[in-house]
C-alpha positions in Angstrom: 14.1 12.0 -10.7 10.4 11.9 -9.7 8.1 14.3 -11.4 5.2 13.9 -9.0 2.5 15.4 -11.2 3.6 13.3 -14.3 3.8 10.1 -12.2 0.4 10.6 -10.5 -1.1 11.3 -13.9 0.0 7.9 -15.3 -1.2 6.1 -12.1 -4.6 7.7 -12.4 -4.9 6.9 -16.1 -4.0 3.3 -15.5 -6.7 3.2 -12.7 -9.2 4.7 -15.1 -8.5 2.0 -17.7 -8.9 -0.7 -15.1 -12.1 0.5 -13.5 -13.9 1.3 -16.7 -13.2 -2.2 -18.0 -16.1 -4.4 -16.8 -14.0 -7.5 -16.9 -11.4 -6.0 -14.5 -13.0 -3.4 -12.2 -15.4 -5.8 -10.4 -12.7 -8.3 -9.5 -9.8 -6.0 -8.5 -9.8 -4.4 -5.0 -7.6 -1.3 -4.9 -5.4 -1.0 -1.8 -2.1 0.1 -0.4 -0.2 3.4 -0.4 -1.7 4.9 -3.6 -5.2 4.1 -2.5 -4.5 5.8 0.9 -2.9 8.7 -1.0 -5.8 9.2 -3.4 -8.8 8.5 -1.1 -7.5 9.3 2.4 -5.0 12.1 2.0 -2.0 10.1 3.0 0.7 12.8 3.2 3.2 11.2 0.9 3.0 10.4 -2.7 2.9 6.7 -3.6 4.4 5.4 -6.9 2.9 1.9 -7.3 -0.5 0.3 -7.7 -1.6 -2.6 -5.4 -4.7 -4.7 -5.8 -6.4 -7.9 -4.4 -7.8 -10.3 -6.9 -11.4 -11.1 -5.8 -12.0 -14.0 -8.2 -9.1 -16.4 -8.5 -10.7 -18.2 -11.5 -10.0 -15.0 -13.5 -6.3 -14.8 -12.8 -5.1 -15.5 -16.3 -7.5 -13.1 -17.9 -6.6 -10.3 -15.4 -2.9 -10.9 -16.0 -3.3 -10.6 -19.8 -5.5 -7.6 -19.7 -3.3 -5.7 -17.2 -0.3 -6.2 -19.4 -2.2 -4.7 -22.3 -3.2 -1.7 -20.3 0.2 -0.9 -18.7 2.0 -1.4 -22.0 0.2 1.6 -23.3 2.0 3.8 -20.8 5.6 2.5 -20.9 8.0 -0.4 -21.6 7.2 -3.6 -19.6 10.4 -4.4 -17.7 9.1 -7.3 -15.6 6.1 -9.5 -16.1 5.5 -12.5 -13.9 2.8 -14.6 -12.3 3.6 -16.7 -9.2 1.4 -18.8 -7.0 0.0 -15.8 -5.1 1.0 -12.8 -7.1 0.7 -11.1 -10.5 3.5 -8.6 -10.9 4.2 -6.1 -13.7 6.7 -3.2 -13.8 6.9 -0.5 -16.5 9.3 2.2 -17.3 7.7 5.3 -18.8 10.7 7.7 -18.9 14.4 7.2 -18.9 15.1 8.8 -15.5 11.7 8.4 -13.8 11.0 5.7 -11.2 9.4 2.5 -12.5 5.7 1.8 -11.8 5.0 -1.5 -10.2 1.6 -3.1 -10.4 1.0 -6.0 -8.0 -2.1 -8.2 -7.6 -2.3 -10.3 -4.5 -4.3 -13.6 -5.1 -4.6 -14.6 -1.4 -7.8 -14.1 0.5 -7.2 -12.3 3.9 -10.9 -11.5 4.4 -10.6 -7.9 3.3 -13.6 -5.8 2.3 -14.1 -3.1 -0.3 -16.4 -0.3 -1.0 -17.1 1.5 -4.3 -15.8 5.1 -4.2 -15.8 7.8 -6.9 -12.6 9.3 -8.2 -12.8 12.0 -10.9 -16.1 10.5 -12.1 -14.9 6.9 -12.1 -16.2 4.3 -9.6 -13.4 2.3 -8.0 -13.5 -0.7 -5.6 -11.3 0.4 -2.7 -10.4 -1.5 0.4 -12.2 -0.2 3.5 -10.0 1.8 5.9 -9.9 -0.6 8.9 -8.9 -3.5 6.6 -6.3 -1.3 4.8 -4.8 -0.4 8.2 -4.7 -4.0 9.4 -3.0 -5.2 6.2 -0.5 -2.3 6.3 0.4 -3.2 9.9 1.1 -6.8 8.9 3.2 -5.6 6.0 5.2 -3.4 8.3 5.8 -6.2 10.7 7.1 -8.5 7.9 9.3 -5.8 6.3 10.7 -3.8 9.2 14.1 -2.3 8.2 13.4 -3.0 4.5 10.5 -0.9 3.5 10.3 2.0 5.9 7.5 3.8 4.1 5.3 1.2 5.9 6.3 2.8 9.2 5.4 6.3 7.8 2.0 5.0 6.7 1.3 3.2 10.0 2.1 6.3 12.0 -0.2 8.3 9.7 -3.1 5.9 10.3 -2.5 5.8 14.0 -2.2 9.6 14.3 -5.5 9.9 12.5 -7.1 7.3 14.7 -8.0 4.8 12.0 -9.8 1.7 13.2 -8.1 -1.7 12.8 -9.8 -4.9 11.7 -8.6 -7.3 14.4 -9.9 -10.4 12.5 -7.4 -9.7 9.7 -4.6 -9.4 12.3 -5.6 -12.7 13.8 -5.9 -14.5 10.5 -2.6 -13.3 9.1 -0.5 -13.5 12.3 -2.3 -15.7 14.8 -2.0 -13.0 17.4 -4.5 -10.9 19.4 -4.4 -7.2 18.4 -2.9 -6.0 21.6 0.0 -8.4 21.5 0.6 -7.8 17.9 0.8 -4.0 18.4 3.2 -4.4 21.3 5.3 -6.8 19.2 5.4 -4.2 16.4 6.5 -1.5 18.9 9.2 -3.9 20.2 10.5 -4.6 16.7 10.7 -0.9 15.9 12.5 -0.4 19.1 15.3 -2.6 17.9 15.8 -0.5 14.7 18.3 2.2 14.2 17.3 5.6 12.8 20.3 5.6 10.6 18.4 4.2 7.5 15.0 5.3 8.5 14.4 7.0 5.1 15.2 3.8 3.2 12.3 3.0 0.9 10.9 6.5 1.0 13.3 8.3 -1.4 11.5 11.1 -3.2 8.1 10.2 -1.7 8.3 12.8 1.0 9.5 16.4 0.9 12.6 17.9 2.6 10.7 19.1 5.7 9.2 15.6 6.1 12.5 14.0 5.7 14.0 16.1 8.5 11.1 15.2 10.7 11.2 11.5 9.9 14.9 11.3 10.8 14.3 12.8 14.2 10.9 11.5 15.1 9.2 8.9 12.9 10.3 5.7 14.6 9.9 6.9 18.2 6.5 8.5 17.3 5.3 5.3 15.7 6.4 3.3 18.8 4.6 5.7 21.1 1.4 5.5 19.1 1.4 1.7 18.8 1.8 1.4 22.6 -0.9 4.0 23.1 -3.4 2.1 21.0 -2.5 -1.1 22.7 -3.0 0.5 26.1 -6.8 0.7 25.6 -7.2 -2.8 24.4 -8.1 -5.8 26.7 
């Protein structure tokens, strides 16, 4: 069962340890759902930590130091480094969700800005790049990780800008076509499993709304954004 306060407290402590370490903070760009939750008021809790590695030469050091940090907060259940990803997963309580820490080592041209959080300066992906990368993630995982749909709808509803260069680099498509393709893919989905991947991340009222409205609202907003593009 997710204790939101306890889970968030551990995430924040891990972030503090990372961004007060001068060998880690300057080369890790914070991104994803938890970054949107902490810095942009995303209206769902996020349970994992996602980063971009900004200096590939330091991959081994980053991997080793992150393992040291996260092991202070729980038992390391998974620890692997692939060609493009560093991945760690810890369990901090018997019935609590695991915390996943993932570091992407590919360069998609994303940008970052230093932002304060509780007195700690953190390097955070800028909003238009965060949105572009989330759109691509949604398109690649439709039907598997539906929290992406929730996040994309939130960004669209709040009129976030989109970095078209990232869309083109990652998909080879112009933004208008990409948005319409995303809408078409969502149109082929069923609402039956729309809450898959969200679990305890949203409250009861949000779940009821999502079952009835999330997919069709996201489709409408994707088409609406595409409508004003050339």
